[in-house]
C-alpha positions in Angstrom: -107.6 -44.5 12.9 -107.0 -40.7 13.1 -108.7 -37.8 14.8 -108.8 -35.7 11.7 -108.5 -37.1 8.2 -108.2 -33.7 6.6 -105.1 -32.6 8.4 -103.4 -36.0 9.1 -101.2 -37.4 6.3 -102.2 -41.0 5.4 -100.0 -43.4 3.6 -101.2 -44.5 0.2 -102.6 -47.8 1.4 -104.6 -46.2 4.2 -105.9 -43.5 1.9 -107.0 -46.1 -0.7 -108.8 -48.2 2.0 -110.5 -45.0 3.3 -111.6 -44.1 -0.2 -113.1 -47.5 -0.8 -114.9 -47.4 2.5 -116.5 -44.0 1.8 -117.6 -45.0 -1.7 -119.2 -48.2 -0.4 -120.7 -47.0 2.8 -121.2 -43.2 2.4 -121.5 -42.4 -1.3 -123.8 -39.5 -0.5 -120.8 -37.9 1.3 -118.7 -37.7 -1.9 -118.7 -34.1 -3.3 -117.2 -32.7 -6.4 -116.0 -29.1 -6.4 -117.1 -26.6 -9.0 -113.5 -26.6 -10.2 -113.6 -30.4 -10.6 -116.9 -30.2 -12.5 -115.5 -27.5 -14.8 -112.3 -29.5 -15.4 -114.2 -32.7 -16.2 -116.3 -30.7 -18.7 -113.2 -29.1 -20.2 -111.8 -32.6 -20.9 -115.1 -33.9 -22.2 -115.6 -36.1 -19.1 -118.6 -36.4 -16.9 -119.4 -37.1 -13.3 -120.0 -40.7 -14.3 -116.4 -40.9 -15.4 -115.3 -39.5 -12.0 -117.5 -42.0 -10.2 -116.1 -44.8 -12.2 -112.6 -43.8 -11.1 -113.6 -43.6 -7.5 -115.2 -47.1 -7.6 -112.5 -48.7 -9.7 -110.5 -51.4 -8.1 -107.7 -50.6 -10.5 -107.5 -47.0 -9.5 -104.5 -46.2 -7.3 -103.3 -43.4 -5.1 -100.0 -42.5 -6.8 -98.2 -40.3 -4.2 -98.3 -39.7 -0.5 -100.7 -36.9 0.4 -99.7 -33.3 -0.2 -100.7 -30.6 2.3 -102.4 -27.8 0.4 -104.8 -25.1 1.6 -105.2 -26.8 5.0 -105.9 -30.4 3.9 -104.0 -33.3 2.6 -104.8 -34.1 -1.0 -104.3 -37.4 -2.7 -104.0 -38.2 -6.5 -106.1 -41.1 -7.5 -105.5 -42.3 -11.1 -106.5 -44.9 -13.6 -104.7 -45.2 -17.0 -106.7 -42.4 -18.4 -108.1 -40.1 -15.6 -106.6 -38.4 -12.6 -108.7 -37.1 -9.6 -107.3 -35.1 -6.7 -109.3 -35.7 -3.5 -109.3 -34.7 0.1 -111.1 -36.4 3.0 -113.6 -34.8 5.4 -112.4 -34.3 8.9 -114.2 -37.4 10.2 -113.1 -39.6 7.4 -116.7 -40.4 6.3 -116.7 -38.3 3.2 -114.5 -36.9 0.6 -114.2 -33.9 -1.7 -112.9 -34.2 -5.3 -110.9 -31.1 -5.8 -110.0 -31.4 -9.5 -109.9 -33.9 -12.3 -108.3 -34.3 -15.7 -108.0 -36.6 -18.7 -104.4 -37.8 -18.8 -104.7 -38.5 -22.5 -105.4 -35.0 -23.5 -102.5 -33.0 -25.0 -100.8 -30.9 -22.4 -102.2 -33.0 -19.5 -100.7 -32.1 -16.1 -98.2 -34.4 -14.5 
């Protein structure tokens, strides 16, 4: 356990376990940024698509966390969709920073 999930880098396994715990126990503490909502819409995706990725047992954290703008961010992906998320300080919630459809032409890597 850590004192601050936002500023402590978690390994991929710990980040994935923390994500699963939040989705199961504190789903009301999952927030999507305006940017994430805009990017979902730009790729003809919905918040339901984002939730499906968050809940998917097949989704995986692909890299170790990257420190950006004061918080560690983690890339969660399925075969088709990528979400970038950051945990709340206390680890009981998360923030989806951005999202995209990996199948779309010119998708980010």
